[in-house]
N, C-alpha and C positions, 0 to 999 in steps of 0.2 A: 450556588448551590441549589437544588431539590429535593426535596428530604421528604415531600408527599406523594407525588408521581414515581411511578417501577415503570419505565420502559423494558423492563426484563433484563435479559443478563450480553453484556458486553463483549464478544472474545477478543482478544487481543495480542497481536504477538508481538517478540521481540521489544517486549514491555517493561522489559529493567530497567533501562534508562532513556533517556532523551528523546526521540518524538513518541514512543512506544509508551515512557511513563508519564507524560502528559495529556496525549490523549488519555489512557487510564482516571486521572485524577479529573481530567473533562467530562469524559463519560458519566462518571461516579454523580460528580455534582449534577450532574444534567438527568440525573435517576436511576442508570445504571448501574444494577449488580455486575460483577467480574469476572472472569477469567482471564488468567494473565498466564502466557509463557512466556519462555523462554531460557536461554540454559542455564544460568542461574541461580538457582534456588532460593540462595540467602541473598541475594538482592529483592530477590521476589518475595520475599518472607515482610521485609523491610520494608517495600513500597505498600504490599496486603496492610501491613499492619497500619501506616499511616494512613491511607485513606481513610481505612476504617474509621480511625479516630476520628477524623475529622466531618466526613460523610455521613457515618453511621452505614452504611453500603456493605453487603455480603461482597469479602473478594475471597476466591477460591485461584493457589498457583498451581500449576502445572510444569516442572521443568521437564525440557525438553530441546535436543538439538534439532533442529529439521534438518538437517542433512543425515541425519540417522531413519533408514526406513524401519527401524520396530521404533523409536522416538514419535516419526513422523503418526506410523500407523495408530499409535496410542493416541495423538492428541486428532487423531481425521473420527477416531471414535466416538471423544465426547461429541465432537459438535453433528456427527449423525443420529448419538439418540439421546443429547437433551434439549427437552422441549422447550426450554427458558431461552436458548440464545435466540435473541434475535439482531444482534449486530456483528458482524465480523470486520474485522480491522485486520488484514493482510500487511504485516509491517515488519517483520523480519528480514534483513536484506545483510548485504555488506557490499562495497566499491571496493574499485582499480583505479589507478590511477597514471600507474605504468604502460606506456606505447605496449602494442601488440605485441609486439616481436622482443621486447624484451618481459615479459609475463613468464610465470611460472605456471604450463597447461595444466596441472592439478589444480591449482587454485582456483583453476579458471572454472574448471570444473565444479569445482565446491562452490563455486557464486552460482553455477547456472542453476545448482541442485537447489541452492536456501532461496534466490531471487527467481526462479522458475518455476521448478519441479513443485517447491514447497506451496508455496499460492494457489498453483493450479489445483493439487490434490488436496487443500483447506476448502479452496471453492466449492469443488464435487462433491466435497464431505456433507456440506451446510446447504448449498442449494436446494437441494429436492427436498427437506423440509419445509426452505424457507415457503418453495412451491405448491406444496403440498397446504402450509395452511396460510398463503396468497398475504403474506408480508414479509420483510426481513431487507434487512441493509447490507450490501459488502461495500468496505472502501479499500481501494486498491491503493497504497502507498508507492508510487514511481517516482520518478527524479523529471526533471526537465532536460537529461540527457535521452530519454523516448522521443526528442525531437529536434534534439542537439548532439548528434552520435561525433561529433569533430570533439565534443568539449572536455572529456576523458576517455579512459580507455574502451577501446569498442567493445568487449562481451558487456560489461558494462552495461554501457549505453544499448548492445541488443538486449540484453536481458529486460532495463525496464518498458523498450520496446513494445517487448512481446506485453507485459503488463498492461499498456497504454490498447492495445490490439485486444488482448482478449478480453480488459473489463467494456470496449465500445461492442464488440460478437456480445457481449454477457448481457451489455445494455439493450440489443436490439433482441434477443431472444428471450428475455422476463420481462421488462417493464411493463409488456402486457400481464402478467403473474402477478404483480403485486411487488417483487422483489425489486427497492433501488440498487444502482452501483452511482459508485463515486470513485474518479481515479484524482489523485492528488501528484503535482508535479510540482516538487518541492523545486528552490533552485539549491545554493551550498546554504547549508543550518548549520548551526552551533552544537553538534556531537561529536561524541569519540566517532565517527563513523570516518574521519578524516586522519586521526589518526591509525587504525586500522588497517586504511585505503595508503598510508602509505605518504601522508601528505597533512602534516599539521594544522588545523584550521587557523593558527596563528600567523602563517604565511599566505594565507588570503585576505586581498584587499578588503578592509571591515563591510567597507561601505556593501557588496555581497554578499554577505554573510548576516542572516534573518535569525534570530533566538527560535529557538526549538519552540519556544509557549508562544510564540508573535505566529511563527508557523503552524501548528495546530487551531489555535485560535480562526485564525483564517480559513482555512480549513475548513471549520466547522459550521463559519458560516458560509464557506460556498457550497456544502452540504445542505444549511436551510433554504439558503436559496433557490435550491435544488440545479444544481451546474451537476454535470454530467461528469464534467472535466476542470479542475480547481489548480490554478497557479498562480499561488500568494502573491509572488512578486508582481506578478503582470496588472499594471495600470488599467488598460484597457480594453475588458473582454471583448470587446468588437471585434480587438486585433485576435483574438484564440477564435472566435467568429468567420471572422474573413478567411482566414488558415483552416476549419473545419472546411465550412462551404466550398472552397478551393479542392481542397481532396475529393469530397464527394459530388463535384460536377463532372472529375476526370473519367467517374464512374460508367456512363454510356459508351465509351471509347475506347476501356480497357483490354473490352476482348471482339475481336471481328474474322471473320471467315479468313478476311483476307491483311498481307502486310499493309500499314502504313505507305503512301504513294512514295514516300522520301527513302524507300528502302527499294523501291525498284531498280532495277537495274536499267 
């Protein structure tokens, strides 16, 4: 626990339980005050009281449903105007495990609103302030389905692929302006995510399920090591580097005036 260093305020969404609650705890122990966002005001208050008791840090709570535009706008306003905020963790999200053709389109729309529109708008709200101050960190929680979309529901995979691509673009545009970007791609993590997604975590093989505490600790270690993309379960970072190098190598040949020869009549 760091009781002497003050690193500003960390703003964490989806903070009432699971990954978000662990981030809140760990960031407070690293010297951050907190602003915590989630739908459940009661859970947020209980978590805030516990963190303050244990760390002495200031913890504000901001109950909000980020799928509702009025709530989202209210949260955006805090990010635009609170100059103490130095770190944003876009963690709030929801998943789905049902095949695409068995999914409820209304629920899919709500998932896109929370997983895509929410983090995009919150990032747009805070990024100009970070750029103007020449410092700030944005951590976007994606998923391994961003690069393995066959694993779960396709809309969920697509929403997390957006987060990865968005984060890579943010890094490209903002790194030289002092803004740190990290994307975290967890695998199966032991949270209530799975119950909400329709597949209780107990039904998964235990050897693929990581605790939320281990996941967040690994992700923060990745942040300390300067990783743009952190996959907590990946044994060898060289595998990700090879994957990304192969992606970048496609660049010079993705756009030409003439079709590739294999498409000639």
